[in-house]
N, C-alpha and C positions, 0 to 999 in steps of 0.2 A: 504493500500500500504506500501511496505517496502521503506523507504527513507534514509537508512543508507548506506554509502559507506563502502565497505569491503577493508581493507588495510592491507598488510603484507609487511613491509619494503618499498621498492620502487615500489611495485606492488599494483595496486588498481583496483577494479571493482565497477562501479556505479550500483545502483539498476537495475535489469533486464538485466545485462550484464555478460559476462564471460571473464576473463583475464588469459592469460598463459604466463609464462616467468620464469626467475630465479631471486632469491634474494641472494645477497652475504652475507655470514655469516663470521664475523671476529673471527678466532680461535686462535688469538695470534700470533703464528709463521707462520701462513698461513691462507688462506681464502678458503671457499668452496661455490660453486654456487649451491643453493638449488632450484630444479625445482618445480614449484607450478602451480596449476590451481585453480583460485578463481571463484566460481559460486555464484553470488549474485542474489538470486531469486527476482522476482517482488512482491512477497507477503511475509508477516512476517512469521517467524517460527524459529526453533532452529538453532544454529550453530553447524555443524558436521565437525569434522576434521578426515581425513583418511590418515594414513601414511603407506608406504611400504619401502623396502630397508633400514631398520634400520640395517640389516645385509647384507653382501655380499653373493653371491652364492645362493640367494633365488629369483629365476627369475619369477616364476609364479605370486606371489603377485605384483611385479612391473608391469608386463604385464597387470594384471587385473586392477590396479589403473589407468594406462594410458587409457585403454579401457573405464573405467567408466568416466574419464575426457572427453573423446571424446563424450560420449553419453548424458551427462547431459546438458539440455537446461535451461537457466535462467527462461524462461517463464513458465516452468513446476515445478519450485522449490519454495517451501515455506521455507523461511529462507536462510541460507548460507551454502555452502559446500566448504571446503578447502581440496584439494587433493595434497599430497606430495608423488610422486612415488619413489623418491630416497632420503631418509632422511639422508643417510650416504655415500656421494659420494666417499670418499677414500676407504671404505670397498667394495663398489659395483663395482667400476671401476678399482681399483688397487689390492685389496687384495682378493676379492671374498670369504672372510671368515667372521666369526662372529666378530673377532677382527680387529681393524683398523691397517693398515700397518704404519700409522703415529706414533702411540705410543703404540701399542699392547694392547689397552683398548677396552673392549666390551661395545659399546654404551648403550646397554640395561641392563647395570648393574649400571649406574651412574646417572640416572634421579632422581631429576630434574636438575642435573648438577651443575657446578660451573663456573660462568663467569670469575673467576680469576684462574681457574685450567689449566690443560693441554688441548691440542686440542680437544680430545673427550669429556672431561668434559665441555668445552666451547660450543661444538656443542650441547650437551644435553641441556645446559642452553638456547641456542638460540632457539632450537626447542620448548622447554617447554614455554619459554616466548612469542615467536612470534606466535606459533600455538596452543599448547595444552591448555595452561592456560586460553585462552579465549573461550574455547569450552563448549557447553552444553553436547555434546556427542563426545567420542573419540574412534576410531576403529584403531587398529594397526594390519596390515596384515603380516603374516609370513608363512613359510612352513618348512618342514624338509630340513636342509642344505645339502650340497653336499655329506656329509658322514652319513646322517641320514635317516632311514626309520621311518615313522610317521603315526599314525592313526589320521584322521581329528578330530579336536575338537575346541570348543570355550572356552576360559577361562576368568574368572573375579574374582575380589577380594571382599570379604565381608568387609564392613566398620563399621557395627554396626548402621548405619543410615537406619532405616527400609524403608523409602521412596526411598532413593537412591538405596539400595540393591534390592528392588522390581523392580524398573525401569530397573536396569542393568540386572536382571534375565530375564525380558521380552525381552530386547534387545538381550541378548545372545541366546534366543530361536527363534529369528526371522530370522536367517540366513539359515535355512533349514539343519543344521548340527546336527546329532543325539546326539553326546556326548558333554556335557557341564561340565567343570571341575572348581570347586570352589577353590579359595585360601582362607583359613580361616583367613588370616591376610592381611592387606593392606600395608605391609612393603617391603623393598627391593628397588632395583634400576631400576626395569622395568618401562617403560613409562606408562603402563596402571595402575600400582600400584601407581605411583606418581600422576597420574591424579585422581585416586579414592580418595587419601588422600586430594585432593583439592576440593572434592565434585562433580567431573565430572563423569557421567555415562560412564565407560570405559571398553572395552573388547579387548581381544586378539583373533585373528582368525588364526588358523593354518590349512592349507589345502595343501596337496601335500608332496611328499617325494623326497629326493636326489637332491634337487635344480633343478629338471627337468624343462625344457621349454616345457610346456604341454598346447597346445591351448584349448582342451576340458575342462581341469581343470580351466584355466583362465576364460573361458566363464561361467562355472558354478559358479566361485567365483563372477563374475560380477552380475549374476542373484541373488545370495545371498545378495550382497550389495544392489541391487535395492529393494529386498524384505524388507531388514532392513530399508531402507530409506522410504518405504511406511509405515512400522510399526511406524516410528517416525513422520509421517505426513509431511515429507519433499517432498515426492511425493504423488500424489493422490492414495488412496486405490483402490485395485482391487478385494476386497472380498476374498482373499486367506485365508485359514485356517492354522494356525501355525502347523508345523510338530511336532510329539511327540519327546521328548528329554529324555535322561538318564543323571542324575546328578552323578558326581563322585567327589572324593576328593583325593588328592595325598596321597599315603601311604609310598612311599620311592623313593629316588633317589640313583642311583648306579654310583660311579665314579671309574676310574682306580686308582690303587695303585702302579702300576709298569709300566715301559716302555717296549714295545714289540709289538708283533703281536696279534691282537684280533680275536679269533675264537668263535663267539657266538653259543649258542645252540638253540636260538629262530629263527623263520622264518623271512625272509626279506620282505614278502608280508604284506603291512600295513593292509590289510583287515583280516589277520589271525594271527596277532601278538597275542601270546597266554596268557593264564592265568597261573600264577605261585603261588606256596605256599612258605612260609618262609623256607629257606634252600635249595630250588631247585637250581641246577646248572644252571647258566646263560651263562657261557662260560669260556674260558681260555685265559690268556695272556701268550704268549710263547716268551721267550728270543731268538732272532734269532742267538745269538752268541753260546749258549751252549744247547739250547733246554729246559731249565728250565721252568716249567709251574707254573703259579700263577692262581689258580682257583677262580672264582667269583661266589658267591652264593647270592640268593635273601635275603635281610635283612628283608623283609616282604612279605606278599601275595598281589596279585592284578593282574590287567591286565597291560601288557606292552603297553604304549601309544607311546613311541618312543624309538628307540634303535640305537646304533652305528653300522653303516654299513662299515665304513672305516677299513682298515687292521691295520694301525699303530696307536698306542695310547701312551699317556704319562700320568703321574700322574695328576689327576684332570679332565681328559676328562670324559664326561658323557657317560656311557655305556648303561643305560636304566633308564626309569622313570616309576613307577608303581602307579596305582590308584585303588581305591575300590569304589563301589557304595556308594553314600552319603545318610545317614539317619540322618536328623537333630535332631531326638530325641535320637538316640543311637550312633551317629557318634563319632569319636575320637576328643579329644581336640587338638587345634593347637599345643600345647606344646608336644604332644606325637607322632607327626608325624615326620618321617625322610624324609623331603621333597627334591625333586630334586633341582638342581641349583647350586651346589658347583663348577661345572666345567664350561666348555665353550660351552655347547651344546644348544639345542633348548630352546625356551621361552615357558613358561607355566604359569598357574595361581597361582603357589605356591610361597612362599617367596623366595627371592634370597638374597645372601649376598651383 
């Protein structure tokens, strides 16, 4: 029997119970009410933490997290599950953007945070201390934002710990998503990277484009989460066979170097985002004042996994991210890759500044 009380701040769940509510996080100049569901199983097992709403404008992951919280019953759970559907209330409810309207900071660039820093850095520290750091497994749910088309993928970071990397690779393959992208370093400010550095099996799950509110996608995401929980032994197995996956590694990230109107050459359908070779034209940024064009070319070859759909861009905005199939014997060194993440776009498994 599990005899441990599950507690986060002022919210707690006794063994065999589920508790739902909000916990207030002190961010210095303001507070944020963080919604949580604590599912404390009646039997022992791992602690799994699932977050969504790290960014605003990513609606399907939030929807899926809430649906999962409704479904899970403590009597069916081995271990403990903590679900946080809105990890960044200011960005979700006020900004609907990757950056917080409070201070202009992207939460998923500053983990594990700073309890003495600005509001978003304090929020990262609160989430890391109260949720992520105590987990055995961490799953961070995202999708293409309101201006991004994205091909579904799971991402995780290699840590150099063979047991941890093997467990995380198996977890990444359990969601029923074909493409898995490896980050060759566990550095940067992403939540899943910070968790990996702490020895936690952590993955990023990106499903859906353009921040759409899409019930079929949300239901599919819930099914994938349930499959992953069965893989972890949190839920009873149902004898399902893992789907085949393809492993990739980031080859390049492309960011805007000018302000203007973005006219990409690649398709907007996430299922047919194309392959490019180094030097291919990716699109043009046009100055609306005088029509001056700034051409953007692929700095490396690969498949485009996400791309900018929005019309207006500024320097630093991510225009595209490219990945190539991963060959651990002949693959590139982490130091030779021009990885995505210099701008303000989607989250992936590659290092971020």
